[in-house]
C-alpha positions in Angstrom: 0.2 -0.1 -0.1 1.4 3.1 -0.9 1.9 6.0 1.5 2.6 9.5 1.4 6.1 10.5 1.2 8.8 14.2 1.8 10.4 14.6 -1.2 13.8 15.4 -0.3 16.1 17.5 -0.6 12.7 19.4 -1.7 13.7 23.4 -0.4 16.1 25.6 -3.0 19.9 25.9 -2.0 20.9 29.5 -0.4 22.3 30.8 -3.8 19.2 30.6 -4.9 17.0 32.5 -2.4 16.5 35.3 -4.2 14.0 33.9 -7.0 12.6 30.7 -4.7 13.4 31.3 -1.2 9.7 32.1 -0.2 7.9 29.0 1.9 4.2 29.4 2.5 0.8 27.8 3.0 -2.6 29.7 2.0 -3.7 31.3 4.7 -0.1 33.7 5.2 -0.5 33.9 1.0 -3.8 35.1 1.2 -2.9 37.7 3.6 -0.3 38.5 1.3 -3.0 39.2 -1.3 -4.7 41.4 1.1 -2.2 43.4 1.4 -1.3 44.2 -1.6 -5.5 45.1 -2.7 -5.1 47.8 0.1 -5.4 46.1 3.4 -2.4 47.8 5.2 -4.0 46.1 8.6 -3.0 42.7 6.8 0.9 43.7 8.1 2.3 43.4 11.1 4.2 46.1 11.1 4.3 48.9 7.7 6.1 46.9 5.3 5.6 49.3 2.2 3.9 52.7 1.7 0.4 52.8 -0.4 2.7 54.3 -3.7 5.1 51.5 -3.1 2.4 49.1 -3.1 1.4 50.5 -6.5 4.1 51.1 -8.4 4.6 47.6 -7.3 1.8 46.7 -9.6 2.1 49.6 -12.7 3.6 47.3 -15.4 7.2 48.1 -16.3 7.4 46.8 -19.4 5.3 45.2 -21.3 6.1 41.7 -23.1 2.9 41.0 -25.8 -0.3 42.8 -25.6 -1.8 43.3 -22.2 0.8 41.0 -20.9 3.3 42.5 -18.9 5.7 43.0 -15.9 5.5 45.1 -12.9 7.6 44.9 -9.5 7.8 41.2 -8.9 4.3 41.0 -10.5 3.1 39.7 -13.8 0.5 42.4 -14.9 -2.5 41.6 -17.4 -6.2 42.1 -18.4 -9.1 39.5 -17.9 -11.6 41.2 -19.3 -10.8 44.1 -19.9 -9.5 44.3 -16.4 -6.9 44.2 -15.2 -5.1 41.9 -12.7 -1.5 40.6 -11.2 -0.4 37.7 -10.5 2.1 35.2 -9.6 2.8 31.4 -9.8 5.5 29.1 -7.8 6.8 26.1 -8.3 9.7 24.0 -6.8 10.1 20.2 -7.3 6.8 19.3 -8.0 4.7 22.3 -5.2 3.0 24.2 -8.2 1.1 27.3 -6.9 -0.4 30.6 -8.4 -1.5 33.9 -7.0 -3.9 36.1 -9.4 -5.4 39.1 -7.7 -8.1 41.8 -9.2 -7.0 44.5 -7.5 -10.7 46.5 -8.8 -12.6 44.0 -7.6 -10.9 43.4 -4.4 -10.9 39.6 -5.5 -7.9 37.0 -5.0 -7.1 33.7 -5.3 -4.3 31.6 -4.6 -4.5 27.7 -5.7 -1.5 25.1 -5.0 -0.6 21.6 -5.9 1.6 18.9 -5.3 2.2 17.8 -8.6 4.2 18.6 -11.3 1.6 19.6 -13.7 -0.4 20.9 -11.4 0.1 24.6 -13.3 -2.9 22.9 -15.8 -4.8 22.6 -12.6 -3.7 26.3 -11.3 -4.4 28.1 -15.1 -8.1 26.1 -15.6 -8.8 27.1 -11.4 -7.9 30.9 -11.5 -10.3 30.9 -15.1 -12.9 29.5 -13.8 -12.9 31.5 -10.4 -12.9 34.6 -12.6 -15.4 33.8 -14.9 -17.9 32.1 -12.5 -17.4 35.1 -9.3 -16.4 38.2 -11.5 -18.2 37.5 -14.6 -14.2 37.6 -16.4 -13.2 35.8 -19.2 -10.3 36.0 -21.8 -11.5 33.7 -24.5 -8.4 31.7 -26.0 -7.2 32.4 -29.4 -7.9 29.8 -32.0 -5.6 28.2 -33.9 -5.2 29.4 -37.5 -5.0 27.5 -41.4 -1.6 27.0 -41.7 0.6 25.7 -44.6 4.4 23.6 -44.3 5.4 26.8 -45.7 4.2 29.3 -43.0 5.3 27.1 -40.7 8.4 25.7 -41.8 10.4 29.3 -40.0 9.8 28.0 -36.7 11.4 25.1 -37.5 14.7 24.5 -34.9 16.1 23.9 -32.1 15.8 26.1 -29.3 17.3 26.0 -25.3 18.1 27.5 -22.4 20.0 26.2 -19.5 17.4 23.3 -18.5 15.3 23.0 -21.2 15.9 21.6 -24.8 12.8 22.0 -27.6 12.9 20.8 -30.7 10.1 22.1 -33.3 9.7 20.0 -36.4 7.0 19.6 -39.3 5.4 16.9 -39.5 3.4 15.2 -41.8 2.3 19.7 -43.0 2.1 19.9 -39.0 3.9 21.9 -36.6 4.7 19.2 -33.7 7.7 19.3 -30.7 9.7 18.0 -28.0 10.6 19.0 -25.1 13.8 17.5 -23.2 15.2 18.5 -20.1 19.4 19.3 -20.0 19.8 18.4 -16.2 17.5 18.1 -13.1 16.3 20.2 -10.1 17.6 21.7 -7.6 21.2 20.5 -7.7 23.2 19.8 -11.1 23.3 15.6 -10.0 19.8 15.3 -9.8 18.7 13.9 -13.2 16.7 14.7 -15.3 13.3 14.3 -15.5 11.7 11.8 -18.3 10.6 14.2 -21.5 6.6 14.6 -21.8 5.0 13.6 -24.5 5.1 15.5 -27.8 2.8 19.1 -28.6 1.6 19.9 -31.8 1.3 23.8 -32.2 -0.3 25.8 -34.7 0.1 29.6 -35.2 -2.8 32.1 -33.0 -1.4 35.3 -35.1 1.8 36.7 -36.0 4.8 35.6 -34.4 2.9 33.5 -31.6 2.2 29.9 -31.9 -0.9 28.2 -29.4 0.2 24.5 -28.0 -3.0 22.7 -28.9 -2.4 19.4 -27.1 -0.5 17.8 -24.1 0.6 19.2 -20.3 0.9 23.0 -21.9 -2.0 23.1 -23.8 -3.3 26.0 -24.5 -0.4 28.1 -23.6 0.4 30.7 -25.9 4.7 31.1 -27.2 5.7 34.0 -28.0 8.4 34.4 -31.1 11.3 37.2 -30.2 12.9 37.8 -33.6 16.5 39.6 -33.6 17.1 43.3 -34.6 17.7 42.1 -38.1 14.3 39.8 -38.1 14.9 36.3 -37.8 13.6 33.9 -35.4 16.4 34.5 -32.0 13.7 32.9 -29.2 10.6 31.2 -28.0 9.1 32.5 -24.8 6.6 30.8 -23.2 5.6 31.0 -19.5 7.8 33.8 -18.9 11.3 32.2 -20.3 13.0 32.3 -23.0 15.1 29.6 -25.0 17.4 30.5 -27.9 17.0 29.1 -31.2 20.1 26.8 -31.8 20.0 25.8 -35.1 
């Protein structure tokens, strides 16, 4: 009979504390959300003045359409209404915090599965629609010829991940391979996920049609010369190497 087991080692090393050193539970995370929604009593002592909180929520750079980056927040819109969000994930502990400041609304979703992102996305989308009537339709896949898809074919990677895109029977398919494990260099890489199918959603933007990253949008980032230089998915860049 299987029994629950604690995955070890589960914390990040000290050198990575700046990007993943916080450990919390849902009650404290929602108290943090209350503070950023304007409830200063959520903090046990003064932490930030309201202008600083507002500056954190203001987009500092735009990424694509309504999507931008504030200070420690991802900024976006749902149904035309501004939202703030940030995800978390360490060794299968996948979470998401989303705020709708103008509605005084926050939702925190915690999972304990490596594919927890599928659940966090679905729950947040359901909550925004059910409680606030906010919905952002997923872009439709465009019918594309093999010639239109051919420029995206290639090998892309960053330190942790490699993605190869190719054409199969006129469709754009991708295979992800993890280049190293986490959180240490000695940790074996996890097994690769199943291949995925992609399509064009708009100019220089792809959409994943199946698999664990279904409906994820992939931005195509070009060099100053107009060549495809990177793919960006989930806020992370993968450089084209061939």
